N, C-alpha and C positions, 0 to 999 in steps of 0.2 A: 504493500500500500504506500503510495507516494503522497504524503501530506504536504510536502514542499516541492514546488516545481519552479524551474528557472525558465523564464521567458527572455530570450536573448535577441528577439527580433530588432530591438532598438539599438543594437550594435552593428547590424548588417549594413547600415548606411556607411559605415566607416571601415569595417574589415569584412572579409569574405569567409564563407564556410571552409574554403580550401585553406585559408590561413589558420583558422581554428584547428582544422584537421592536421596541420603541420605540427601542432603541439600534442597531438594524440599520444604518440609513442612516449615522449618524455613525461607526460602527465601520468600515464599508466605506470611508467617506471617509478615515479615518485610514490605512487600508491603502493607499489610492491615493496619499496623500501620500508614503508610503514608496517606492512603486513609481515615482512620477514625480519624486521628489526635490524636492518643493515644500514640505515641512514644516520645522519648526525643527530645526537641527542636521543638515541634509541633506548636509553635507560629510563626515559620518561614517557613511555607509551602505554602505561597501565590504563589510561582512559579509553584506548581504542576498543577494548573488549569489555570494559567494566560493566556496562549495562547487561551483558550476558553472564557475568560472573558474580555480581552481587547476589547474595543469598536471600531467600525469603526470611530467614531468621534475622538478618541484618535489617531488612526493611521493617519487620515486625518490631524489632527493638527500638528503632527510630520512632515508630508510631507510639510505642508504649511510653517512651521518655517524653514525647510530645504531649501525650495525655496527662502525664504527671505535671508538666509545666502549666498546662491549661487549667488544671484544677486549683493551683495555688497562686497564679500570677495574672495580673492585668496586662503586663508588658514583658516581652522578651527583648533584652538588649543584646544584639549581635555585635561582638567586637572583632574587627578584622579589617584588613585593607586589601585593595586589589582584588584578586580572584577569590579571596576569603569572604567577600561580601557582595561583589557586583552581580554575580549570577543569581544569588538568592534574592537580592533586591529587584532584579529584573523580573524574576518569576512572580514575586508578590505584586509588582506594579501591573503586570500584564494580566494575571489570572484572577485577581481580586477586583471588586468594584472600586471606583475612585473613593467612595465614601461608604465603606462596608458597615453593616449593622449587626452581623452575626457570623457564626462559624469561624472560630479562631480568635486568638488574642492579638493585640497590637504588637508589631515587631518594629523596633527602631534600630538604627545602625550607629555605631560609635567606634572610635579608634581608627578612623580613616583620614584623619588630618591632625595637625597640632593646634587647631584653632581653639583658643581659650574661650572665646565667646560662645562657640557651639558647645563646648564641654560644659560650660556653666549652665546653659539652657537645658541640656540633657539632664544634668544633676538636679536642677530646680524642678524639672518636669517629673522626675522620679520620686520627689520628696513624699508625695501622698499616694504613691502607687505601690501595689504589691508587684515585685518584679523578680525575674531570674535572668541569668547571664549565660550566653553561649559565646565562649572565646575561641577563636580559630587562628592557629598559627602552627606551621610545621616545626619551626625552631623554638618558638616561644620568646625570641629576642628581637623580632621585628619592632622597631622602636615605637612607632605610632600605636601598635596593638598593645605592646607590653606596658607602655605608660598609661594608656586608657584602662587596662585591666588592673593595674596597681591602684588607680584612683577609684574605680568601681568596687574593687575588693574592700577598700577601707570603708566605703559607704555601706556595703552589704554587712560588714561586721558590726558597724555601729547600729544598724537597723535590726539585724536578726541574731546577733551574737553567735553562739556556737552552732546555730542552725543555718548560718550563712552558706556553709559548704554544700548544703543540700540544694542550693539554688544556683550552683555553678556547674556548667556542662562544657566539657572541653573537647575540641577536635584538634588532634596534633599527631606527631610521629608516634608510631607504635612502640618504639623502644628507646629513642634518645631525644635530647633537647631539653631546654629549661622548663618548658611547659609540661612535658611528660614527667619530669622529675617532681614538679610541683603537684601535678594531678595524683601521682602515686603517693606522695607524702601526705597530702590532705584528704585523699579518698574521694576526689571528685568523680562523678560519672563522666566517662570519657569514650570517645570514638576515635578510631585510628584512621588517619589519612594515609593512603597507600604511598609508599616511598617512590613509586614510579608514576605518580600523578602530580604534575605541577599545578600551581594555584589557578591559573586562568583556564585550565582544563578540568577543574575539580567540581564544577557546579552539580554534576550528577552523582557525587559522592555525598557522604554525611555533611560535608561543608555546606551544600545547598539544600539537601533534603530535610534536615532537621528544622531550619527556619520555615521551609515550605509547609511541612507537616503541622507545625505549631500554628500557622496561619490558616489552616483548614484546607490545604491543597492535597489532593490525592496523589501521593508520591509513587504509588504503584503504576498509575497511568503515565506519569512522567517517564519512569524507567521503561515502560513498554514502548512508548514512542521512540525513545533513544535506541532501544533494542531493534525495533523494526527499521529504523534509519540505518543502523549499522549493517543489518543483514542484507538490506537492499543495496546501499551505496558501496559496500566493500566488494560486491559481486557484479554490479550492473556494468555493462559495456559503456565505453566512453560516451557515445552519442545519446545514451539513455541515462547517463549519470550526471545529475544536476550539480553535485558537489565538485566533480572533476571539471565540468564545463565552466563553472564559475571561477575556479582556480586558474584554468587555462586562459580564459578571456581577460581576466584582470591582469595577468602577467603579460599577455600580448600587448596590451595598451601601455603598460609600464615600461617594458623592455624595448618595444619596437616603435612606440609613438610618443615617448617622453611624457606620458601622463604621470603626474606626481601626487594627485589627490584623489581619494575615493570618498564620495559622499554617500552615506547610508541614510535614507530618508523614509519616513512613514507619515501617513495622514492620520495617525492615531496618537494623541499625546501620551497615552500610557506606555508607549513604546520607547520613551526617552531613556529609561534605565537599562533596557536591553541594548540600546545603542552604546551606553557607557561600557557595558560588558564587551560588546563587539569591538569597541575602540581598543580596549586593553588586549583582547585576543589577537587582533591583527597588528596593532602597534608594537607590542612586545615580541610577537612571533616573527615579524618581518623587518622591523626597523633596525637593521644592522649593516655595518660596513658601507655606510652611505647609500643604502639601497632601501627599497620598499615604498609602497604607496602610503601617503599620510592619511590615516583614517579619521574622518570626522562625521558628525551626525547632525541632521536637521529634522524638525517637525513641521510638516506642511498641514494646512495652508498657512499657518502662522509665519513661518520663515520665508514664505514666498513674498511677504511684504517687507523683507529686509535683505537677507543674504540671497534671496531669490534673484535679485538684480544682478549679483555677481555670477551666479550660476548661469543665468540666461545670457549675459553680455560681457562677462569679465574675461580674464586670461583663459585660453582654451587648454588648460592642463588638467582637466577634471574628467573623471568618469563618475557615473551615478548609479547606485543600486537602490531601487525603491521596493519596500516591503508592502505587499497588498494582501488583503484578506477577502476570501470569497463570501463570508457571511459575517454579520454583526450580531452582537448579543441583544442589543436594543435598537429600536428605531422610532423616529418621531415624524409625523406628517407636518408639512408646512401649511398653516391655515390660510384660508381665503378671507380677505377683508373687503367689505363693500366699498369703502372710500378709497382704498389703494393709494394712500398718500405716499407710501414708500416705493410704489411702483413695482411691487414684488409679486403681484398676483399671477404672473407668468410662471412662478415656482409652485403654485398651490397644487399642482398635479404631482409634485415630487415629494419624496420623503427626504429627511436630512441625510441619510446614508447614501441615497442616490445622488444627491448633489455632491457629496464627498467623493463618490466614485467618479463622477463626471469631471470634477476638479482634478482628480488624479490623472485621468486619461488626457485631459487638456494640457496638463503640466508636462507629461511625458512627451507629447507631440511637440510642444513649444521648445522643450530643452533639446530634443533631437534636431529640430530646425535651427536651434542656436549652436549646433555642432558639439553637443555634449552626448557621448554614447551612454545609453541607459539600458541597464538590465533590470528585470522585475522578478523578485522572489515572491512567488504566489503561494500563499498559505491558506489552507482550509480554515474553517472556523477555529479560532485560537482557544484551545483548552489545554488541559494538562498533557494529553497525549501529543498534540502538535507542538507544544513548547519543548518537550523532550526531543522530538524529531528535529526541530529547528536548531536547537543547541548542538546536536550531534552533526547536523549538516554543516554548520559554520566551523566547528572544531576540526572536522575532517578537511574542509576546504582550506583552512588556515595552515594546517600541517603540510598538505600537498603543495600549497602555494609557496610556503617557505622553502621547500626542497626545490621547486622550480626556480626560485630566486637564487639558490645556492647558499642559503644560510641555515643555521641551526634554529628551527622554529620553537625550541623548547628551553632556551636559556635567555638571560636578560642581563648580560654583563654591564651594559650601559647604565642600568639602574643603580649599580653599586657606586658609581662615581660620586654622586651627590652625598651618598651615605658616608663615604670615607671622609669627605670634607666636613660634614656635619659632626661626625664623631670626634674629629680632631678639634674643632672649635668648641665642642662641649666638654673637652678635657677627658675623653675616654682613654683609659690606660692603653699604651701601645701606639698612640698616634702623636707622640710629642714632636717628632721631627717635622711631620706634615703640618702640625699646628703652627710651628715657627714660620714655615714658608707661607702659610695662608694669612697669618697675622701681618706679615711683611707686605703682602699684597693689599690687605685691607688698609694698612697705614698709608700706603702709596695712593690708594684710591681716595681716601678721606682728605689727603693733603694736596690734591691736584685741583 
């Protein structure tokens, strides 16, 4: 069952099917490197088959822990950064109503920045709430996460005393790391993050599944969607394989036509957080050795009234991928008014979703006419199943695309540069020499 389909007709004004076919062999080779674990970063391929190997017992345990949290908490605070929270936040944003009234407790996210203003407001919000904490970190020493957890732990102990540890749920390495040591010492309920799954590929593990379950999402359906995506996309031939076609086409434009930016756009505002996860997935997987499309996201029709000007008429270094949905959850008719002072009676035969659909089609045609290649990822009615399918589709595409680009899609060495500088300036032991060099640069900057 294909719950996600790629419509690439909008690129055929710019490249031919023959040119796409010229990438067939190398794209299939990239997929085989994943399957046979012979490519760069092959030690981080646990996600590739995880939806088929996660046990019913693990899923049941996640649901049982979720039930316990829901029984004694109004709020679950998820502490993590990057892949440790973006996937879960995407799922909650897409699969729950904008203003939910039932089925699951509130989930908020913390430890994804150093903002003291945000931290203060989170702590103030929790003052009169019953809450539990889900901290996610493979090492336990990621600075944003560790600082936030230290702060929240102190609040928990003040509020609940010796019972505080019963409200802390840990996702970390099975055997090693600071958070694993702490969990074992304090007796926190914990889940193991597989060693061979990196953060941005971890949304379908307990990293994402526990917050989803707490918020009332059926995680068995999420896993089934990912499982069906894997079983289809790993085996489908090139011209029937949407993930491979997507990876090939975006690389053709980047490598052969000097396209530098990919815009992921949707006409649904609740897709914003999914776009944040997609940005990390492709940005960290491909942005290496001065290569890779710069991933950015927009929400239409809102951004058509701002950035839409640049998309339509700016520098022609952009490709665009639009997410569309076959069905909507709710619809609203546009009323007829006798006086017609706003001159909108011509719309009274339409529903709001039909206007949104027509706006999408009009935008695609306008952008193609403006020399922007457009792909459309067509998604069936978005539910738990199709969310799992879509997540796997993009993870597989990102991995294949990285191999086509000649980079390791599973590391992120560039992220460590700012951390080294930050550690040195914060007086972390072992960084004394770097601290002296950085402070000299700061002195020069301040005195120029």
